[in-house]
C-alpha positions as a Markdown table, in Angstrom:
| # | Residue | x | y | z |
|---|---|---|---|---|
| 1 | Met | -35.4 | -18.9 | 23.3 |
| 2 | Ser | -37.9 | -17.5 | 20.9 |
| 3 | Lys | -38.6 | -19.2 | 17.5 |
| 4 | Leu | -36.9 | -16.2 | 15.8 |
| 5 | Asp | -33.8 | -16.7 | 18.0 |
| 6 | Glu | -33.8 | -20.4 | 17.1 |
| 7 | Leu | -34.0 | -19.6 | 13.4 |
| 8 | Asn | -31.2 | -17.0 | 13.6 |
| 9 | Arg | -29.0 | -19.5 | 15.4 |
| 10 | Glu | -29.7 | -22.2 | 12.9 |
| 11 | Leu | -28.9 | -19.9 | 10.0 |
| 12 | Glu | -25.7 | -18.7 | 11.7 |
| 13 | Glu | -24.5 | -22.3 | 12.1 |
| 14 | Lys | -24.9 | -22.8 | 8.4 |
| 15 | Asn | -23.2 | -19.5 | 7.5 |
| 16 | Leu | -26.5 | -17.9 | 6.5 |
| 17 | Leu | -28.0 | -14.5 | 7.6 |
| 18 | Gly | -31.6 | -13.3 | 7.6 |
| 19 | Tyr | -32.3 | -10.0 | 6.0 |
| 20 | Trp | -34.3 | -9.0 | 9.1 |
| 21 | Asn | -31.0 | -8.9 | 11.0 |
| 22 | Ile | -29.3 | -6.8 | 8.4 |
| 23 | Val | -31.8 | -3.9 | 8.5 |
| 24 | Arg | -32.6 | -4.1 | 12.2 |
| 25 | Gly | -33.0 | -0.6 | 13.6 |
| 26 | Arg | -32.3 | 1.0 | 10.2 |
| 27 | Gly | -35.7 | 1.5 | 8.7 |
| 28 | Asp | -36.5 | 2.3 | 5.1 |
| 29 | Asp | -34.9 | 5.8 | 5.3 |
| 30 | Tyr | -31.2 | 6.1 | 5.7 |
| 31 | Glu | -28.2 | 7.9 | 4.4 |
| 32 | Pro | -24.4 | 7.4 | 4.2 |
| 33 | Arg | -22.4 | 7.3 | 7.4 |
| 34 | Ser | -18.6 | 7.7 | 7.1 |
| 35 | Ser | -16.6 | 5.1 | 9.0 |
| 36 | Phe | -13.9 | 7.6 | 10.1 |
| 37 | Glu | -13.7 | 11.0 | 11.7 |
| 38 | Pro | -11.9 | 14.1 | 10.2 |
| 39 | Ser | -8.2 | 14.3 | 11.0 |
| 40 | Leu | -5.6 | 17.1 | 10.7 |
| 41 | Trp | -1.8 | 16.7 | 10.4 |
| 42 | Lys | 0.5 | 19.6 | 11.2 |
| 43 | Trp | 3.4 | 20.3 | 8.9 |
| 44 | Lys | 5.8 | 20.7 | 11.9 |
| 45 | Asp | 5.1 | 17.1 | 12.9 |
| 46 | Ile | 5.3 | 15.8 | 9.3 |
| 47 | Trp | 8.6 | 17.5 | 8.7 |
| 48 | Ser | 10.1 | 16.5 | 12.1 |
| 49 | Gly | 9.2 | 12.9 | 11.3 |
| 50 | Leu | 10.8 | 13.1 | 7.8 |
| 51 | Glu | 14.0 | 14.6 | 9.2 |
| 52 | Lys | 14.3 | 11.9 | 11.8 |
| 53 | Ala | 13.6 | 9.2 | 9.2 |
| 54 | Gly | 16.3 | 10.7 | 7.0 |
| 55 | Glu | 18.8 | 10.4 | 9.8 |
| 56 | Thr | 17.7 | 6.9 | 10.7 |
| 57 | Leu | 16.9 | 5.1 | 7.5 |
| 58 | Asp | 18.5 | 4.8 | 4.1 |
| 59 | Leu | 16.6 | 3.6 | 1.0 |
| 60 | Glu | 18.1 | 0.2 | 1.2 |
| 61 | Gln | 16.3 | -0.3 | 4.5 |
| 62 | Ser | 13.0 | 1.3 | 3.6 |
| 63 | Phe | 12.7 | 1.3 | -0.3 |
| 64 | Arg | 10.6 | 4.4 | 0.1 |
| 65 | Arg | 11.1 | 6.9 | 2.9 |
| 66 | Phe | 7.4 | 7.6 | 3.2 |
| 67 | Ile | 5.3 | 8.6 | 6.2 |
| 68 | Ala | 1.5 | 8.1 | 5.7 |
| 69 | Phe | -1.2 | 10.4 | 7.1 |
| 70 | Ala | -2.9 | 7.7 | 9.1 |
| 71 | Thr | -6.5 | 8.2 | 10.3 |
| 72 | Pro | -7.4 | 6.4 | 13.5 |
| 73 | Ser | -9.9 | 3.5 | 12.9 |
| 74 | Leu | -8.7 | 3.0 | 9.3 |
| 75 | Gly | -5.6 | 0.9 | 10.0 |
| 76 | Gly | -3.0 | 3.1 | 8.4 |
| 77 | Thr | -4.8 | 4.8 | 5.5 |
| 78 | Thr | -6.0 | 8.3 | 5.2 |
| 79 | Thr | -9.6 | 7.7 | 3.9 |
| 80 | His | -11.4 | 4.5 | 3.2 |
| 81 | Thr | -10.5 | 4.7 | -0.5 |
| 82 | Leu | -7.3 | 6.9 | -0.7 |
| 83 | Leu | -3.9 | 7.3 | 0.9 |
| 84 | Leu | -1.8 | 10.4 | 1.3 |
| 85 | Gly | 1.5 | 10.9 | 2.9 |
| 86 | Ala | 4.9 | 12.6 | 2.5 |
| 87 | Gln | 8.1 | 11.2 | 0.9 |
| 88 | Leu | 11.6 | 12.4 | 1.4 |
| 89 | Val | 14.5 | 11.8 | -1.0 |
| 90 | Lys | 17.9 | 13.2 | 0.0 |
| 91 | Pro | 20.5 | 14.5 | -2.4 |
| 92 | Gly | 22.1 | 11.7 | -4.5 |
| 93 | Glu | 19.5 | 9.1 | -3.5 |
| 94 | Ile | 17.6 | 6.8 | -5.9 |
| 95 | Ala | 14.2 | 5.4 | -5.0 |
| 96 | Lys | 14.4 | 2.3 | -7.1 |
| 97 | Ala | 12.1 | 1.4 | -10.0 |
| 98 | His | 9.0 | -0.6 | -9.7 |
| 99 | His | 5.3 | -0.7 | -10.9 |
| 100 | His | 2.0 | -1.6 | -9.3 |
| 101 | Thr | -1.7 | -1.7 | -9.8 |
| 102 | Met | -2.2 | 1.4 | -7.7 |
| 103 | Gly | -2.6 | 4.7 | -9.5 |
| 104 | Ala | -0.5 | 7.4 | -7.8 |
| 105 | Ile | 0.3 | 11.1 | -7.8 |
| 106 | Arg | 3.2 | 13.2 | -6.6 |
| 107 | Phe | 2.6 | 16.8 | -5.5 |
| 108 | Val | 5.9 | 18.6 | -4.7 |
| 109 | Val | 6.0 | 20.7 | -1.5 |
| 110 | Lys | 9.7 | 21.3 | -0.7 |
| 111 | Gly | 12.9 | 21.4 | -2.6 |
| 112 | Gly | 13.4 | 21.0 | -6.3 |
| 113 | Gly | 15.6 | 19.6 | -9.0 |
| 114 | Ala | 14.8 | 15.9 | -8.5 |
| 115 | Gln | 13.0 | 13.9 | -11.2 |
| 116 | Thr | 10.6 | 11.0 | -11.5 |
| 117 | Val | 11.1 | 8.8 | -14.5 |
| 118 | Val | 7.8 | 7.2 | -15.7 |
| 119 | Asp | 7.9 | 4.6 | -18.5 |
| 120 | Gly | 11.2 | 6.0 | -19.7 |
| 121 | Glu | 10.4 | 9.7 | -19.6 |
| 122 | Pro | 12.0 | 12.0 | -16.9 |
| 123 | Phe | 9.7 | 14.5 | -15.3 |
| 124 | Pro | 11.4 | 17.3 | -13.4 |
| 125 | Met | 10.0 | 18.1 | -9.9 |
| 126 | Tyr | 9.6 | 21.6 | -8.4 |
| 127 | Pro | 7.3 | 22.9 | -5.7 |
| 128 | Gly | 3.7 | 23.0 | -6.9 |
| 129 | Asp | 4.3 | 20.5 | -9.7 |
| 130 | Leu | 1.9 | 17.5 | -9.9 |
| 131 | Val | 3.3 | 14.4 | -11.6 |
| 132 | Thr | 1.2 | 11.3 | -12.2 |
| 133 | Thr | 2.2 | 7.7 | -12.3 |
| 134 | Pro | -0.9 | 5.8 | -13.5 |
| 135 | Gly | -1.5 | 2.2 | -12.7 |
| 136 | Trp | 1.2 | -0.3 | -13.9 |
| 137 | Thr | 3.6 | 2.4 | -15.1 |
| 138 | Trp | 7.3 | 1.8 | -14.3 |
| 139 | His | 8.6 | 4.6 | -12.1 |
| 140 | Asp | 11.7 | 5.6 | -10.1 |
| 141 | His | 12.9 | 8.8 | -8.4 |
| 142 | Tyr | 16.3 | 10.4 | -8.4 |
| 143 | Asn | 17.4 | 13.5 | -6.5 |
| 144 | Gly | 20.3 | 14.9 | -8.4 |
| 145 | Ser | 20.1 | 18.3 | -6.6 |
| 146 | Lys | 21.9 | 19.6 | -3.6 |
| 147 | Glu | 18.9 | 19.8 | -1.3 |
| 148 | Pro | 16.3 | 17.3 | 0.1 |
| 149 | Ile | 13.1 | 17.1 | -1.8 |
| 150 | Val | 9.7 | 16.3 | -0.3 |
| 151 | Trp | 6.5 | 15.5 | -2.1 |
| 152 | Leu | 3.1 | 14.2 | -1.2 |
| 153 | Asp | 2.4 | 10.7 | -2.4 |
| 154 | Gly | -1.3 | 10.0 | -3.1 |
| 155 | Ala | -2.7 | 6.7 | -4.2 |
| 156 | Asp | -5.8 | 4.6 | -4.5 |
| 157 | Gly | -4.3 | 1.7 | -2.4 |
| 158 | Pro | -7.1 | 1.3 | 0.1 |
| 159 | Leu | -9.7 | 0.9 | -2.7 |
| 160 | Met | -7.4 | -1.5 | -4.5 |
| 161 | Arg | -6.9 | -3.6 | -1.4 |
| 162 | Phe | -10.6 | -3.7 | -0.7 |
| 163 | Leu | -11.1 | -5.1 | -4.3 |
| 164 | Gln | -8.1 | -7.4 | -3.7 |
| 165 | Val | -6.6 | -6.7 | -7.2 |
| 166 | Gly | -3.1 | -5.6 | -6.2 |
| 167 | Phe | -0.1 | -6.5 | -8.2 |
| 168 | Gly | 3.5 | -5.2 | -7.9 |
| 169 | Glu | 6.9 | -5.9 | -9.5 |
| 170 | Arg | 10.4 | -4.6 | -9.0 |
| 171 | Tyr | 12.3 | -3.4 | -12.1 |
| 172 | Glu | 15.3 | -5.4 | -13.3 |
| 173 | Ser | 17.6 | -2.6 | -12.3 |
| 174 | Asp | 17.6 | 0.3 | -9.9 |
| 175 | Gln | 16.7 | 2.8 | -12.6 |
| 176 | Gln | 15.0 | 2.7 | -16.0 |
| 177 | Ser | 16.6 | 3.7 | -19.2 |
| 178 | Gln | 15.6 | 7.2 | -20.2 |
| 179 | Ile | 14.2 | 6.5 | -23.7 |
| 180 | Arg | 12.1 | 9.6 | -24.0 |
| 181 | Ala | 13.3 | 13.2 | -23.8 |
| 182 | Val | 12.2 | 15.6 | -21.0 |
| 183 | Gly | 9.0 | 17.3 | -22.2 |
| 184 | Thr | 7.9 | 14.6 | -24.7 |
| 185 | Ser | 4.5 | 14.2 | -23.0 |
| 186 | Ala | 3.9 | 17.9 | -23.0 |
| 187 | Tyr | 4.2 | 17.9 | -26.8 |
| 188 | Glu | 2.4 | 14.7 | -27.5 |
| 189 | Leu | -0.6 | 15.7 | -25.3 |
| 190 | Ser | -0.9 | 19.3 | -26.3 |
| 191 | Pro | -4.0 | 20.5 | -28.2 |
| 192 | Val | -2.0 | 20.0 | -31.4 |
| 193 | Arg | -1.0 | 16.3 | -31.0 |
| 194 | Pro | 0.2 | 13.3 | -33.0 |
| 195 | Ser | -2.4 | 11.1 | -34.6 |
| 196 | Trp | -1.2 | 8.0 | -32.7 |
| 197 | Ile | -2.3 | 9.3 | -29.3 |
| 198 | Lys | -5.4 | 7.3 | -28.4 |
| 199 | Asp | -7.6 | 7.2 | -25.3 |
| 200 | Ala | -7.2 | 4.3 | -22.9 |
| 201 | Lys | -8.4 | 3.2 | -19.5 |
| 202 | Gln | -5.3 | 4.5 | -17.9 |
| 203 | Pro | -4.1 | 8.0 | -18.9 |
| 204 | Pro | -0.5 | 8.6 | -19.8 |
| 205 | Ala | 1.9 | 9.9 | -17.2 |
| 206 | Tyr | 1.9 | 13.7 | -17.1 |
| 207 | Arg | 3.5 | 16.7 | -15.3 |
| 208 | Tyr | 1.3 | 19.6 | -14.5 |
| 209 | Lys | 3.7 | 22.4 | -14.0 |
| 210 | Trp | 3.1 | 24.8 | -11.1 |
| 211 | Glu | 3.8 | 27.8 | -13.3 |
| 212 | Asp | 0.8 | 26.9 | -15.5 |
| 213 | Thr | -1.5 | 26.3 | -12.5 |
| 214 | Glu | -0.4 | 29.6 | -11.0 |
| 215 | Lys | -1.1 | 31.5 | -14.3 |
| 216 | Ala | -4.6 | 30.0 | -14.4 |
| 217 | Leu | -5.3 | 31.0 | -10.8 |
| 218 | Asn | -4.2 | 34.5 | -11.5 |
| 219 | Ala | -6.3 | 34.8 | -14.6 |
| 220 | Leu | -9.4 | 33.4 | -12.9 |
| 221 | Gly | -9.0 | 35.0 | -9.5 |
| 222 | Glu | -11.6 | 37.7 | -10.1 |
| 223 | Arg | -14.4 | 35.2 | -11.2 |
| 224 | Pro | -17.1 | 34.4 | -8.6 |
| 225 | Gly | -15.9 | 30.8 | -8.4 |
| 226 | Asp | -17.7 | 28.0 | -6.7 |
| 227 | Pro | -19.8 | 29.1 | -3.6 |
| 228 | His | -18.6 | 26.1 | -1.6 |
| 229 | Asp | -14.9 | 25.8 | -2.7 |
| 230 | Gly | -13.8 | 29.1 | -4.1 |
| 231 | Ile | -11.9 | 29.0 | -7.4 |
| 232 | Val | -11.5 | 25.4 | -8.4 |
| 233 | Leu | -9.0 | 24.0 | -11.0 |
| 234 | Arg | -9.1 | 20.3 | -11.9 |
| 235 | Tyr | -6.1 | 18.5 | -13.1 |
| 236 | Ala | -7.7 | 16.9 | -16.1 |
| 237 | Asn | -6.7 | 13.8 | -18.0 |
| 238 | Pro | -4.7 | 15.3 | -20.9 |
| 239 | Val | -6.2 | 13.0 | -23.5 |
| 240 | Asn | -9.9 | 13.1 | -22.8 |
| 241 | Gly | -10.4 | 15.9 | -20.2 |
| 242 | Gly | -11.7 | 13.4 | -17.6 |
| 243 | Pro | -10.4 | 13.0 | -14.0 |
| 244 | Thr | -6.7 | 13.0 | -13.2 |
| 245 | Leu | -6.8 | 9.2 | -12.8 |
| 246 | Pro | -9.7 | 6.8 | -13.1 |
| 247 | Thr | -10.0 | 6.4 | -9.4 |
| 248 | Leu | -9.2 | 9.9 | -8.1 |
| 249 | Ser | -9.4 | 13.5 | -9.0 |
| 250 | Cys | -6.8 | 16.1 | -8.1 |
| 251 | Glu | -7.8 | 19.8 | -7.8 |
| 252 | Met | -6.4 | 23.2 | -6.7 |
| 253 | His | -8.7 | 25.4 | -4.7 |
| 254 | Met | -8.1 | 29.1 | -4.1 |
| 255 | Leu | -9.8 | 31.0 | -1.3 |
| 256 | Arg | -9.4 | 34.7 | -1.8 |
| 257 | Pro | -8.5 | 37.0 | 1.2 |
| 258 | Gly | -11.6 | 37.2 | 3.5 |
| 259 | Glu | -13.5 | 34.6 | 1.5 |
| 260 | Lys | -16.0 | 32.4 | 3.3 |
| 261 | Thr | -17.7 | 29.5 | 1.5 |
| 262 | Lys | -21.2 | 28.2 | 2.0 |
| 263 | Ala | -21.7 | 24.8 | 3.6 |
| 264 | His | -22.3 | 21.6 | 1.6 |
| 265 | Arg | -21.7 | 17.9 | 1.8 |
| 266 | His | -21.2 | 15.1 | -0.8 |
| 267 | Thr | -20.7 | 11.4 | -1.1 |
| 268 | Ser | -17.0 | 11.7 | -2.0 |
| 269 | Ser | -14.3 | 11.9 | 0.7 |
| 270 | Ala | -11.6 | 14.5 | 0.2 |
| 271 | Ile | -8.0 | 15.0 | 1.5 |
| 272 | Tyr | -6.7 | 18.6 | 1.6 |
| 273 | His | -3.1 | 19.9 | 1.7 |
| 274 | Val | -2.5 | 23.6 | 2.4 |
| 275 | Phe | 0.0 | 24.7 | -0.2 |
| 276 | Arg | -0.1 | 28.3 | 0.7 |
| 277 | Gly | -1.9 | 30.6 | 3.2 |
| 278 | Ser | -4.0 | 29.8 | 6.3 |
| 279 | Gly | -7.6 | 29.6 | 7.3 |
| 280 | Ser | -10.1 | 27.2 | 8.8 |
| 281 | Thr | -12.7 | 24.6 | 7.9 |
| 282 | Met | -15.9 | 24.0 | 9.8 |
| 283 | Ile | -16.9 | 20.2 | 9.6 |
| 284 | Asp | -20.2 | 19.4 | 11.2 |
| 285 | Gly | -19.9 | 22.3 | 13.6 |
| 286 | Ala | -16.3 | 21.8 | 14.7 |
| 287 | Arg | -13.7 | 24.3 | 13.5 |
| 288 | Arg | -10.2 | 23.1 | 12.4 |
| 289 | Glu | -7.6 | 25.8 | 11.9 |
| 290 | Trp | -4.9 | 25.2 | 9.2 |
| 291 | Glu | -1.8 | 26.8 | 7.8 |
| 292 | Ala | 0.8 | 26.2 | 5.1 |
| 293 | Gly | 2.0 | 22.6 | 5.1 |
| 294 | Asp | -0.9 | 21.1 | 7.0 |
| 295 | Ser | -3.2 | 18.4 | 5.7 |
| 296 | Phe | -6.7 | 17.4 | 6.7 |
| 297 | Thr | -9.6 | 15.2 | 5.6 |
| 298 | Val | -13.3 | 15.8 | 5.1 |
| 299 | Pro | -15.1 | 12.4 | 5.2 |
| 300 | Leu | -18.0 | 11.7 | 3.0 |
| 301 | Trp | -21.4 | 13.2 | 3.7 |
| 302 | Arg | -20.2 | 15.7 | 6.3 |
| 303 | Trp | -21.3 | 19.3 | 6.2 |
| 304 | His | -18.3 | 21.6 | 5.7 |
| 305 | Ala | -17.4 | 25.1 | 4.8 |
| 306 | His | -14.0 | 27.0 | 4.4 |
| 307 | Ala | -12.8 | 30.4 | 5.5 |
| 308 | Asn | -9.7 | 32.5 | 4.7 |
| 309 | Gln | -9.4 | 35.1 | 7.4 |
| 310 | Gly | -6.0 | 36.2 | 6.1 |
| 311 | Arg | -4.8 | 38.9 | 3.7 |
| 312 | Glu | -3.3 | 36.5 | 1.2 |
| 313 | Ala | -4.9 | 33.9 | -1.0 |
| 314 | Ala | -5.1 | 30.4 | 0.5 |
| 315 | Leu | -4.3 | 27.6 | -1.9 |
| 316 | Leu | -5.5 | 24.0 | -1.1 |
| 317 | Phe | -4.3 | 21.0 | -3.1 |
| 318 | Val | -7.2 | 18.5 | -3.0 |
| 319 | Met | -7.5 | 14.8 | -3.8 |
| 320 | Asn | -10.9 | 13.0 | -3.8 |
| 321 | Asp | -12.5 | 9.8 | -4.9 |
| 322 | Arg | -15.4 | 11.3 | -6.9 |
| 323 | Pro | -14.4 | 9.6 | -10.2 |
| 324 | Val | -15.2 | 6.2 | -8.7 |
| 325 | Leu | -18.7 | 7.4 | -7.5 |
| 326 | Asp | -19.3 | 9.2 | -10.8 |
| 327 | Ser | -18.6 | 6.0 | -12.8 |
| 328 | Phe | -21.5 | 4.2 | -11.0 |
| 329 | Gly | -23.8 | 7.2 | -10.8 |
| 330 | Trp | -23.4 | 7.3 | -7.0 |
| 331 | Tyr | -22.1 | 10.9 | -6.5 |
| 332 | Arg | -24.6 | 13.1 | -4.7 |
| 333 | Glu | -24.3 | 16.6 | -3.2 |
| 334 | Glu | -26.4 | 18.8 | -1.0 |
| 335 | Ala | -26.0 | 22.5 | -0.2 |
| 336 | Arg | -27.2 | 24.7 | 2.6 |
| 337 | Glu | -28.7 | 28.0 | 1.7 |
């Protein structure tokens, strides 16, 4: 055994580690390497799973009828920092009230007429709507319509678990009292707003209505857009214009018919859901075909480009972890000519 091996063994026995072992084989020049590969989930599989779950489980058994988009190697999460999956609430069901450290979003993809109540305010839910439940806000869901509703649940749970800062509590009853009228937030957070609205670490809960998003897309559809992502709309914090939540940004991307983007890569990881249309994404030379209802990931620092080969616009709902990187000055992007 060499002297170096003897030293390494001695240090290991004392729960110590030499720097020379940490950087072995890495050298001075290195770049990020994602710990997971891209994944794609087909809507037919997601919907089939939800239907079977609806037949098999009631909400007393499962609390939330939620199916996560689980990436192999990540132990049940979607990326290393974010989680996305689909939740089904059947007519007449109540998903009981609770709150937690996690910040979460709901993007409605099927059905309509249900509501999420956040800190006493009901938020109606229709396809294309985005409703936020910032960290530590009480929330429950109720489907008072005659049809099942499905939305995407996104959350920063993996990041929270890594930092080991998770808290959660059940509410004292199944549902909260509705102490604020529907639409209160829309008035309080409009450009003309009450003087008592102040900025805070966590933004207020908010509903981004699909009709407003669609109007913006139609109005901006003739602009050149971003060369790498097409027309990009960001769901901004309604108080300060920052990211959707402190830990994640939600966006809507539109690829016009025939549009092909240029390749780029960035230090943020992204989860895409195909709200409308079809197309493909090239990730490090491998093509992934997608259509309405599918979801897929682009891990950090992977070259990627999108293409819409169809005759209709393709709309991609996107969730990424860029706000975390921006807060530390770690976001970086590269483009290919």
